[in-house]
PAPA-491405 format. One record per residue: chain; residue number from 1; x, y, z of N, C-alpha, C in turn. Coordinates in Angstrom, 2 decimals. Layout:
{'A' NUM {X Y Z} {X Y Z} {X Y Z}},
...
END
This chain:
{'A' 1 {36.55 91.72 79.58} {36.52 91.09 78.66} {35.14 90.12 78.92}},
{'A' 2 {34.42 89.94 77.71} {33.25 89.21 77.68} {33.20 87.91 77.73}},
{'A' 3 {32.23 87.05 78.51} {32.30 85.97 78.62} {32.76 84.73 77.55}},
{'A' 4 {31.94 85.04 76.19} {32.09 84.66 75.17} {33.43 84.36 74.70}},
{'A' 5 {34.50 85.72 74.66} {35.92 85.78 74.11} {36.68 84.71 74.92}},
{'A' 6 {36.31 84.91 76.45} {37.19 83.70 77.07} {36.65 82.55 76.97}},
{'A' 7 {35.58 82.13 76.68} {35.16 80.91 76.27} {35.75 80.58 74.90}},
{'A' 8 {36.10 81.22 74.45} {36.54 81.11 72.60} {37.79 80.92 72.82}},
{'A' 9 {38.70 81.59 73.77} {40.17 81.61 74.36} {40.34 80.03 74.56}},
{'A' 10 {39.50 79.69 75.67} {39.65 78.64 76.32} {39.51 77.02 75.37}},
{'A' 11 {38.66 77.13 74.46} {38.36 75.96 74.12} {39.60 75.45 73.30}},
{'A' 12 {40.45 76.42 72.65} {42.28 75.69 71.85} {42.85 75.16 73.12}},
{'A' 13 {42.74 75.88 74.45} {43.75 75.60 75.63} {43.13 74.17 75.92}},
{'A' 14 {41.71 73.84 75.89} {41.05 72.65 76.54} {41.25 71.13 75.56}},
{'A' 15 {41.57 71.88 74.21} {41.89 71.14 73.24} {43.40 70.19 73.51}},
{'A' 16 {44.13 71.55 73.53} {45.49 71.10 73.40} {45.69 70.16 74.84}},
{'A' 17 {45.06 70.48 76.14} {45.52 70.11 77.31} {44.85 68.65 76.95}},
{'A' 18 {43.70 68.11 76.35} {43.27 66.85 76.02} {44.39 65.99 75.49}},
{'A' 19 {45.07 66.84 74.22} {46.03 66.18 73.59} {47.23 65.75 74.50}},
{'A' 20 {47.71 66.66 75.21} {48.92 66.57 76.34} {48.29 65.52 77.36}},
{'A' 21 {47.17 65.38 77.32} {46.96 64.25 78.67} {46.94 62.78 77.89}},
{'A' 22 {46.65 62.97 76.84} {46.80 61.45 75.47} {47.94 61.25 75.38}},
{'A' 23 {49.02 62.15 75.05} {50.28 61.71 75.08} {50.90 61.21 75.95}},
{'A' 24 {50.55 61.96 77.10} {51.12 61.55 78.47} {50.92 59.95 78.95}},
{'A' 25 {49.39 59.56 78.73} {49.08 58.27 79.00} {49.66 57.29 78.17}},
{'A' 26 {49.84 57.76 76.76} {50.33 56.79 75.80} {51.68 56.44 76.22}},
{'A' 27 {52.53 57.62 76.63} {54.16 57.38 77.02} {54.09 56.51 78.40}},
{'A' 28 {53.33 56.90 78.93} {53.37 56.44 80.56} {52.98 54.84 80.24}},
{'A' 29 {51.97 54.70 79.37} {51.47 52.97 78.88} {52.84 52.26 78.10}},
{'A' 30 {53.60 52.95 77.44} {54.86 52.45 76.54} {55.87 52.26 77.91}},
{'A' 31 {56.07 53.15 78.80} {57.44 53.33 79.63} {57.08 52.21 80.40}},
{'A' 32 {55.67 51.72 80.94} {55.36 50.40 82.02} {55.57 49.31 81.41}},
{'A' 33 {55.03 49.10 79.90} {55.30 47.98 79.50} {57.17 47.78 78.89}},
{'A' 34 {57.52 48.52 78.94} {59.28 48.49 78.27} {59.59 48.03 80.11}},
{'A' 35 {59.37 48.60 81.16} {59.83 48.35 82.38} {59.43 46.76 82.41}},
{'A' 36 {58.12 46.35 82.18} {57.91 44.93 82.49} {58.62 44.02 81.37}},
{'A' 37 {58.92 44.26 80.28} {59.69 43.58 79.08} {61.25 43.44 79.75}},
{'A' 38 {61.63 44.71 80.35} {63.22 44.60 80.89} {63.42 43.52 81.93}},
{'A' 39 {62.01 43.34 82.73} {62.34 42.41 83.97} {62.36 41.24 83.54}},
{'A' 40 {61.39 41.07 82.63} {61.18 39.67 81.90} {62.61 39.20 81.34}},
{'A' 41 {63.39 39.87 80.43} {64.27 39.76 80.16} {65.50 39.78 80.85}},
{'A' 42 {65.63 40.05 81.94} {66.45 40.17 83.23} {66.21 38.93 83.68}},
{'A' 43 {65.26 38.23 84.02} {65.11 37.15 84.44} {65.49 36.13 83.81}},
{'A' 44 {65.22 36.16 82.38} {65.52 35.09 81.67} {67.00 35.05 81.46}},
{'A' 45 {67.63 36.18 81.27} {69.04 36.33 81.19} {69.48 35.89 82.43}},
{'A' 46 {69.40 35.53 83.91} {69.59 35.35 84.70} {69.61 33.71 85.31}},
{'A' 47 {68.51 33.40 84.50} {68.22 31.77 84.43} {69.01 31.25 83.51}},
{'A' 48 {69.35 31.88 82.30} {70.15 31.43 81.41} {71.79 31.62 81.84}},
{'A' 49 {71.98 32.16 82.50} {73.22 32.41 82.99} {73.51 31.33 84.08}},
{'A' 50 {72.32 31.11 84.78} {72.97 29.99 86.14} {72.70 28.61 85.30}},
{'A' 51 {72.09 28.58 84.45} {72.07 27.02 83.60} {73.56 27.17 83.36}},
{'A' 52 {74.25 27.94 82.30} {75.29 27.88 81.98} {76.33 27.56 82.76}},
{'A' 53 {76.36 28.15 84.14} {77.33 28.42 85.12} {77.25 26.75 85.78}},
{'A' 54 {75.76 26.15 85.90} {75.70 24.56 86.34} {76.36 23.40 85.04}},
{'A' 55 {76.21 23.75 83.82} {76.58 23.07 82.94} {78.57 23.23 82.83}},
{'A' 56 {78.82 24.48 83.18} {80.43 24.49 83.07} {80.62 23.79 84.24}},
{'A' 57 {80.41 24.17 85.94} {80.52 23.11 86.75} {80.58 21.66 86.51}},
{'A' 58 {79.76 21.09 85.75} {79.51 19.53 85.43} {80.62 19.40 84.40}},
{'A' 59 {80.68 20.16 83.42} {81.95 20.16 82.51} {83.20 19.92 83.19}},
{'A' 60 {83.41 20.81 83.88} {85.01 21.21 84.70} {85.08 19.89 85.47}},
{'A' 61 {83.89 18.99 86.16} {84.05 18.35 87.35} {84.23 17.31 86.27}},
{'A' 62 {83.66 16.64 85.28} {83.95 15.49 84.28} {85.75 15.51 83.70}},
{'A' 63 {85.99 16.90 83.60} {87.38 17.18 83.12} {88.78 16.86 84.27}},
{'A' 64 {87.94 17.21 85.78} {88.93 16.97 86.63} {88.88 15.55 86.70}},
{'A' 65 {87.68 14.86 86.66} {87.87 13.62 87.03} {88.87 12.52 86.18}},
{'A' 66 {88.58 13.09 84.76} {89.28 12.28 83.47} {91.14 12.66 84.04}},
{'A' 67 {91.39 14.17 84.43} {92.59 13.97 84.77} {93.17 13.54 85.56}},
{'A' 68 {92.41 13.26 86.72} {92.79 12.65 88.04} {93.06 11.14 87.41}},
{'A' 69 {92.24 10.46 86.60} {92.21 9.14 86.23} {93.42 8.80 85.41}},
{'A' 70 {93.72 9.51 84.54} {94.82 9.77 83.60} {96.12 9.56 84.60}},
{'A' 71 {96.25 10.58 85.71} {97.20 10.75 86.66} {97.43 9.39 87.47}},
{'A' 72 {96.07 8.82 87.67} {96.43 7.64 88.38} {96.92 6.69 87.73}},
{'A' 73 {96.57 6.26 86.66} {97.13 5.34 85.60} {98.74 5.71 85.08}},
{'A' 74 {99.29 6.74 85.21} {100.55 6.92 85.22} {101.29 6.93 86.36}},
END
């Protein structure tokens, strides 16, 4: 098979390979951004949960104190 024919066959394959590489890089970048976003969201969720747990503990302590005070009065 002449070299010119092989070159003509290779050109579309090289273009397709380039397109596939570009798609791969785009998807890889999207995946990395998604992972980073999930990390930030998980951290934020954990912080909010911890904050809510502390607030709940404070409110519970207040209620226990009020209940003890009322029981002491009776």
